[in-house]
C-alpha positions as CSV (number, residue, x, y, z in Angstrom):
1,M,-0.2,-37.6,7.4
2,T,-2.2,-36.3,4.4
3,P,-3.9,-33.1,5.4
4,R,-7.2,-32.3,3.7
5,Y,-7.0,-28.6,3.0
6,A,-10.0,-26.3,2.6
7,Q,-10.9,-25.3,-1.0
8,R,-10.0,-21.7,-0.3
9,M,-6.3,-22.8,0.0
10,A,-6.2,-23.5,-3.7
11,K,-6.0,-19.7,-4.3
12,V,-3.5,-19.1,-1.6
13,Q,-0.2,-19.6,-3.4
14,P,3.3,-18.3,-2.9
15,S,4.1,-15.2,-4.9
16,A,6.0,-15.8,-8.1
17,I,8.4,-13.1,-7.1
18,G,9.1,-14.4,-3.6
19,E,12.3,-16.4,-4.4
20,L,13.6,-13.6,-6.6
21,L,13.1,-10.9,-3.9
22,A,14.7,-13.2,-1.3
23,L,17.9,-12.8,-3.2
24,G,17.5,-9.1,-2.9
25,A,18.3,-9.4,0.8
26,D,21.9,-10.0,-0.2
27,P,23.9,-6.9,1.0
28,S,25.9,-7.0,-2.3
29,I,22.6,-6.4,-4.2
30,I,21.1,-2.9,-4.5
31,S,17.4,-3.5,-4.0
32,F,14.6,-1.3,-5.4
33,G,12.2,-4.1,-4.5
34,G,10.5,-3.6,-1.1
35,G,8.0,-0.9,-0.2
36,Y,10.3,0.1,2.7
37,P,10.6,3.6,4.2
38,D,14.1,5.0,4.8
39,A,15.3,3.4,8.0
40,T,17.8,6.2,8.6
41,L,14.8,8.5,9.1
42,F,13.0,6.4,11.8
43,P,12.6,8.5,15.0
44,A,14.5,5.9,17.0
45,T,15.5,8.2,19.8
46,Q,12.0,9.4,20.4
47,L,10.6,5.9,20.2
48,D,13.2,4.7,22.7
49,A,12.0,7.4,25.1
50,V,8.3,6.6,24.7
51,F,8.8,2.8,25.1
52,H,10.9,3.5,28.2
53,E,8.0,5.6,29.6
54,V,5.1,3.3,28.7
55,L,6.8,0.3,30.2
56,R,6.9,2.0,33.5
57,Q,3.2,3.1,33.6
58,P,1.5,2.3,36.8
59,G,0.2,-1.3,37.1
60,G,1.9,-2.4,33.9
61,A,-1.0,-1.0,31.9
62,A,0.9,-1.0,28.6
63,M,1.7,-4.7,29.0
64,Q,-1.9,-5.8,29.8
65,Y,-4.8,-6.7,27.5
66,A,-6.6,-3.8,25.9
67,P,-10.0,-3.3,24.2
68,S,-10.2,-5.3,21.0
69,N,-11.0,-2.1,19.0
70,G,-7.9,-0.4,20.3
71,L,-6.8,1.9,23.1
72,P,-9.4,4.7,23.5
73,R,-6.7,7.4,23.6
74,L,-5.1,6.3,20.4
75,R,-8.5,6.0,18.6
76,D,-9.3,9.5,19.7
77,Q,-6.0,10.8,18.4
78,I,-6.5,9.0,15.0
79,A,-10.0,10.5,14.9
80,G,-8.4,13.9,15.3
81,L,-6.0,13.2,12.4
82,M,-8.9,12.0,10.2
83,T,-11.0,15.1,11.1
84,A,-8.1,17.4,10.2
85,D,-8.0,15.5,6.8
86,G,-11.6,16.2,6.1
87,V,-13.3,13.2,7.7
88,P,-15.1,14.3,10.8
89,C,-15.2,11.4,13.2
90,T,-14.8,10.3,16.8
91,A,-12.9,7.5,18.6
92,D,-16.0,5.3,18.1
93,D,-15.6,5.5,14.4
94,V,-12.0,4.0,14.5
95,L,-10.9,0.4,14.7
96,I,-7.2,-0.2,15.3
97,L,-5.7,-2.8,13.0
98,Q,-2.5,-4.9,12.8
99,G,-1.4,-2.7,9.9
100,S,-3.8,-1.7,7.2
101,Q,-3.1,-5.0,5.6
102,Q,-5.4,-6.6,8.2
103,G,-8.2,-4.3,7.0
104,L,-7.8,-5.7,3.5
105,D,-8.3,-9.2,4.8
106,F,-11.3,-8.2,7.0
107,A,-13.1,-6.4,4.2
108,A,-12.9,-9.3,1.9
109,R,-13.9,-11.8,4.6
110,M,-16.8,-9.6,5.6
111,L,-18.1,-8.9,2.1
112,I,-17.0,-11.5,-0.4
113,D,-18.5,-15.0,-1.0
114,P,-16.8,-17.3,-3.5
115,G,-17.4,-16.1,-7.0
116,D,-18.3,-12.5,-6.0
117,V,-16.4,-9.8,-7.9
118,I,-13.9,-7.4,-6.5
119,V,-13.2,-4.5,-8.9
120,T,-9.6,-3.3,-8.8
121,E,-7.2,-1.1,-10.7
122,D,-5.2,-2.8,-13.3
123,P,-2.4,-3.1,-12.1
124,T,-3.2,-3.1,-8.3
125,F,-1.4,-3.6,-5.0
126,L,-0.1,-7.2,-4.9
127,G,-0.6,-7.3,-1.1
128,A,-4.3,-6.7,-1.5
129,L,-4.6,-9.6,-4.0
130,I,-2.8,-11.8,-1.4
131,A,-5.3,-10.7,1.3
132,F,-8.3,-11.2,-1.0
133,Q,-7.5,-14.6,-2.3
134,P,-8.7,-16.7,0.7
135,S,-12.2,-15.3,0.1
136,Q,-12.2,-16.9,-3.4
137,P,-13.2,-13.8,-5.4
138,D,-13.4,-13.2,-9.1
139,Y,-11.9,-10.0,-10.3
140,A,-12.9,-7.3,-12.8
141,V,-10.2,-4.8,-13.6
142,V,-10.1,-1.2,-14.7
143,P,-7.0,0.3,-16.3
144,V,-5.2,3.4,-14.9
145,D,-3.7,6.4,-16.6
146,A,-2.1,9.6,-15.4
147,E,-5.3,10.4,-13.5
148,G,-5.7,7.1,-11.8
149,M,-8.5,4.6,-12.4
150,R,-10.4,5.1,-15.6
151,T,-13.9,5.8,-14.3
152,D,-15.4,5.9,-17.8
153,I,-14.3,2.2,-18.1
154,L,-15.4,1.6,-14.5
155,A,-18.9,2.4,-15.4
156,A,-19.0,-0.2,-18.1
157,T,-17.2,-2.7,-15.9
158,L,-19.8,-2.4,-13.2
159,A,-22.7,-2.7,-15.7
160,A,-21.1,-6.0,-17.0
161,N,-20.5,-7.5,-13.5
162,P,-23.7,-7.8,-11.5
163,R,-21.8,-9.8,-8.8
164,A,-19.5,-6.9,-8.1
165,R,-19.5,-6.3,-4.3
166,M,-16.6,-4.0,-3.7
167,I,-14.3,-1.5,-5.5
168,Y,-10.7,-1.5,-4.2
169,T,-8.5,1.5,-4.8
170,V,-5.3,3.1,-3.7
171,P,-6.3,6.7,-4.7
172,D,-3.1,8.5,-3.6
173,F,0.2,7.6,-5.2
174,Q,-1.0,4.2,-6.2
175,N,1.0,1.0,-5.6
176,P,2.5,0.1,-8.0
177,T,2.2,2.9,-10.5
178,G,2.5,6.0,-8.3
179,V,-0.4,7.8,-10.0
180,T,-3.1,9.7,-8.1
181,L,-6.9,9.6,-8.7
182,S,-8.1,13.0,-9.9
183,L,-10.8,14.9,-8.0
184,A,-13.3,14.5,-10.9
185,R,-12.7,10.7,-10.9
186,R,-13.0,10.5,-7.2
187,K,-16.4,12.1,-7.4
188,E,-17.4,9.8,-10.3
189,L,-16.2,6.7,-8.5
190,I,-18.4,7.5,-5.5
191,A,-21.4,8.2,-7.8
192,L,-20.9,4.9,-9.5
193,A,-20.6,3.1,-6.1
194,N,-23.8,4.7,-5.0
195,R,-25.6,3.8,-8.2
196,H,-24.6,0.1,-8.0
197,D,-24.8,-0.1,-4.2
198,L,-21.1,-1.2,-3.7
199,I,-18.7,-0.9,-0.9
200,V,-15.5,1.1,-1.7
201,L,-12.3,0.0,0.1
202,E,-10.0,3.1,0.2
203,D,-6.4,2.1,1.0
204,T,-4.3,5.2,1.9
205,P,-0.9,4.2,3.3
206,Y,1.0,6.8,1.2
207,R,-1.5,9.6,1.4
208,H,0.6,12.0,3.5
209,I,3.9,11.4,1.6
210,R,3.0,14.1,-0.9
211,F,5.8,16.3,-2.2
212,A,4.2,18.0,-5.2
213,G,0.8,19.2,-6.1
214,E,-2.3,19.8,-3.9
215,S,-3.8,17.3,-1.5
216,L,-7.1,15.9,-2.8
217,P,-10.0,14.9,-0.6
218,T,-10.3,11.3,0.5
219,L,-13.0,9.2,-0.9
220,K,-14.3,8.8,2.6
221,S,-14.8,12.6,2.8
222,L,-16.9,12.4,-0.3
223,D,-19.0,9.5,1.0
224,T,-22.6,10.5,1.7
225,E,-24.0,7.0,2.1
226,G,-21.6,5.3,4.5
227,R,-20.2,2.9,1.9
228,V,-16.5,3.8,2.0
229,I,-14.2,1.8,4.3
230,H,-11.1,4.0,4.8
231,L,-7.8,2.3,5.7
232,G,-4.9,4.3,7.2
233,S,-1.5,3.4,8.5
234,F,1.5,4.6,10.5
235,S,3.8,2.2,8.6
236,K,5.0,4.8,6.1
237,V,4.9,7.9,8.2
238,L,6.2,6.6,11.6
239,V,7.7,3.0,11.5
240,P,6.3,-0.2,10.0
241,G,7.5,-2.3,12.9
242,L,4.7,-0.9,15.1
243,R,2.2,-2.6,12.8
244,I,-0.5,-0.1,13.5
245,G,-3.2,0.7,11.0
246,W,-6.8,1.7,11.3
247,A,-10.2,1.6,9.7
248,V,-12.8,4.3,9.6
249,A,-16.2,3.2,8.4
250,S,-19.9,3.3,9.1
251,P,-21.0,1.8,12.5
252,D,-22.4,-1.4,11.1
253,L,-19.4,-2.1,8.9
254,L,-16.9,-1.2,11.6
255,A,-18.8,-3.4,14.2
256,R,-18.5,-6.4,11.9
257,M,-14.8,-5.8,11.2
258,G,-14.4,-5.6,15.0
259,L,-15.9,-9.1,15.3
260,L,-13.3,-10.4,12.8
261,K,-10.6,-8.6,14.8
262,V,-11.5,-10.5,17.9
263,A,-11.5,-13.8,16.0
264,A,-8.2,-13.0,14.3
265,D,-5.9,-11.8,17.1
266,T,-8.1,-10.4,20.0
267,Q,-6.3,-7.1,19.8
268,T,-3.3,-5.1,18.4
269,S,-0.3,-5.0,20.7
270,T,-1.1,-2.9,23.8
271,L,2.5,-1.9,24.1
272,N,2.8,-0.7,20.5
273,M,-0.5,1.2,20.7
274,A,0.6,2.9,23.9
275,A,3.9,3.8,22.4
276,A,2.3,5.3,19.3
277,S,-0.2,7.2,21.4
278,L,2.5,8.7,23.6
279,F,4.6,9.6,20.5
280,L,1.7,11.5,19.2
281,D,1.4,13.3,22.5
282,R,5.1,14.1,23.0
283,Y,6.3,14.8,19.4
284,D,5.3,16.5,16.2
285,L,4.3,13.9,13.7
286,A,3.5,16.5,11.1
287,A,7.1,17.9,11.3
288,H,8.4,14.3,10.9
289,I,6.3,13.8,7.8
290,V,7.7,17.1,6.3
291,T,11.2,15.5,6.7
292,L,10.1,12.4,5.0
293,R,8.5,14.4,2.1
294,Q,11.7,16.4,1.5
295,A,13.9,13.3,1.6
296,Y,11.7,11.2,-0.7
297,A,11.3,14.1,-3.1
298,R,15.1,14.2,-3.5
299,K,15.3,10.5,-3.9
300,K,12.5,10.4,-6.5
301,E,14.3,13.1,-8.6
302,A,17.6,11.2,-8.2
303,M,15.9,8.0,-9.5
304,L,14.1,9.7,-12.5
305,D,17.3,11.6,-13.4
306,A,19.3,8.4,-13.4
307,I,16.6,6.6,-15.4
308,R,16.7,9.3,-18.0
309,Q,20.4,9.2,-18.1
310,Y,21.1,5.5,-18.1
311,L,18.1,3.5,-19.3
312,P,17.2,3.1,-22.9
313,Q,15.1,6.1,-24.0
314,D,12.0,4.1,-24.9
315,I,11.6,2.8,-21.3
316,T,9.1,5.1,-19.6
317,A,8.8,5.8,-15.8
318,T,5.9,7.5,-14.0
319,D,6.6,10.7,-12.2
320,P,4.6,10.5,-8.9
321,E,3.7,13.5,-6.8
322,G,4.3,11.4,-3.7
323,G,4.6,7.9,-2.3
324,L,7.4,5.5,-2.6
325,F,7.3,4.1,-6.2
326,T,7.8,4.7,-9.9
327,W,6.5,2.3,-12.5
328,L,8.6,1.3,-15.5
329,T,7.1,0.2,-18.8
330,F,9.5,-1.6,-21.2
331,D,8.9,-2.5,-24.9
332,E,6.3,-5.1,-25.7
333,G,7.7,-8.6,-25.5
334,F,10.2,-7.7,-22.7
335,D,10.0,-10.1,-19.7
336,A,11.0,-8.2,-16.6
337,T,10.9,-11.4,-14.5
338,A,13.2,-13.3,-16.7
339,F,15.5,-10.3,-17.1
340,M,15.8,-9.9,-13.3
341,R,16.4,-13.6,-12.8
342,D,19.0,-14.0,-15.6
343,V,20.6,-10.6,-15.8
344,A,19.7,-7.9,-13.3
345,L,20.4,-10.0,-10.1
346,P,23.4,-12.2,-11.1
347,K,25.2,-9.6,-13.3
348,A,24.0,-6.1,-12.4
349,R,23.4,-7.0,-8.8
350,V,20.1,-5.0,-8.8
351,A,16.7,-6.1,-7.7
352,Y,13.2,-4.7,-8.5
353,V,9.7,-6.1,-8.4
354,P,8.6,-7.5,-11.8
355,G,5.3,-6.1,-12.8
356,E,3.3,-9.1,-13.9
357,S,2.1,-10.1,-10.4
358,F,0.3,-6.8,-10.0
359,F,-2.2,-7.6,-12.7
360,P,-5.2,-9.6,-11.3
361,L,-6.3,-11.2,-14.6
362,T,-3.8,-10.9,-17.4
363,P,-0.2,-10.6,-16.4
364,R,1.8,-8.1,-18.4
365,P,5.5,-8.9,-18.1
366,N,6.9,-5.7,-19.6
367,H,6.6,-3.7,-16.4
368,A,8.5,-3.3,-13.1
369,R,8.0,-1.4,-9.9
370,L,11.0,0.5,-8.4
371,N,11.1,1.8,-4.9
372,Y,13.1,5.0,-4.3
373,S,12.4,5.6,-0.6
374,A,14.7,2.9,1.0
375,P,18.0,3.2,-0.8
376,S,20.3,6.2,-0.5
377,E,20.7,8.7,-3.4
378,A,24.1,7.3,-4.1
379,M,22.8,3.7,-4.2
380,I,19.9,4.9,-6.5
381,R,22.4,6.3,-9.0
382,T,24.7,3.3,-8.8
383,G,21.9,0.8,-9.1
384,I,20.1,2.5,-12.0
385,A,23.4,2.9,-13.8
386,A,24.1,-0.8,-13.4
387,L,20.6,-1.7,-14.5
388,G,20.9,0.6,-17.6
389,H,24.2,-1.0,-18.6
390,A,22.7,-4.4,-18.3
391,L,19.7,-3.4,-20.4
392,H,21.8,-1.9,-23.1
393,A,24.0,-5.0,-23.2
394,H,21.0,-7.3,-23.3
395,R,19.5,-5.5,-26.2
396,S,22.8,-5.6,-28.2
397,L,22.6,-9.4,-27.9
398,R,19.1,-9.7,-29.2
């Protein structure tokens, strides 16, 4: 058999880092690669109790089909969380998703024809690029600095790209760099989107994992024209295995995303939605998030301290106010992918995510993303020390 694949599959390719990260599953390797929460902090006992209860609901309600846009009670609870975060809305404004990743896919399929332009940060979330690729977009990129996306450059980028249809951003503790979009730039981004009549896709999985500084308003809360699609998720603040995310958007945008939801999977798991809803009723999610913030703040400091102690001094690392990642910048000419393949994995027994795949247009190999939320503080210190030893030894051979 010789299948004739659709043209869109030409852009759907395996990630260049896939094989390298698969090696990171080896228990003898300290992995800073995945965007994983700390599994020791999962509220397993509480979830055991809520699953036990929902499975015994009268008539097997939690095991039956549910509305495609999500259980009404859960949508109402999420609307309450959004309202408390400065986005007044009701259950009708919420679409439950199979993780916020599904929202990235739906937004691109809804808005992008082949050759249309998606404007992203440079670098940007690799998972978003994977979700966008089947829609065959072109990209225009805007660099980031300590205050997030450079909106001065965004203005020129939009003027130069009349086929731009959407701006994609992770404004809070951006993946991969960890930087946060400043308030002034949030306002400027919305003003530019209004001026150029663009949709803004706001991806906020890390928003509530803030352990320093003051919380900034969401882009959705600044949206006066109904052009922001806000994506949220329980993956980082509850457990990723539930695969529950959501979109909040204007009625027309949300209705069309709902049609794509029916086509994609009919609905998110009733059982998981019911368990998440009962968890929110029975337990204090805000208190659990405080625990996460405290733990991840300690881990971030442990990682940055180890980086300062063990890595060559010219290697820089971002110091995020929240989230799960720091971003390393090596000297020009350094290839983080080759170093991981040839040295870090086989010799130091350490894995990270090479940075080049996060750049939509021009890969820059002298970067790497490190996750500090999943490993223990002891593993962080041991792994960074091993990585630093390997880097110093590698330099001495050049």
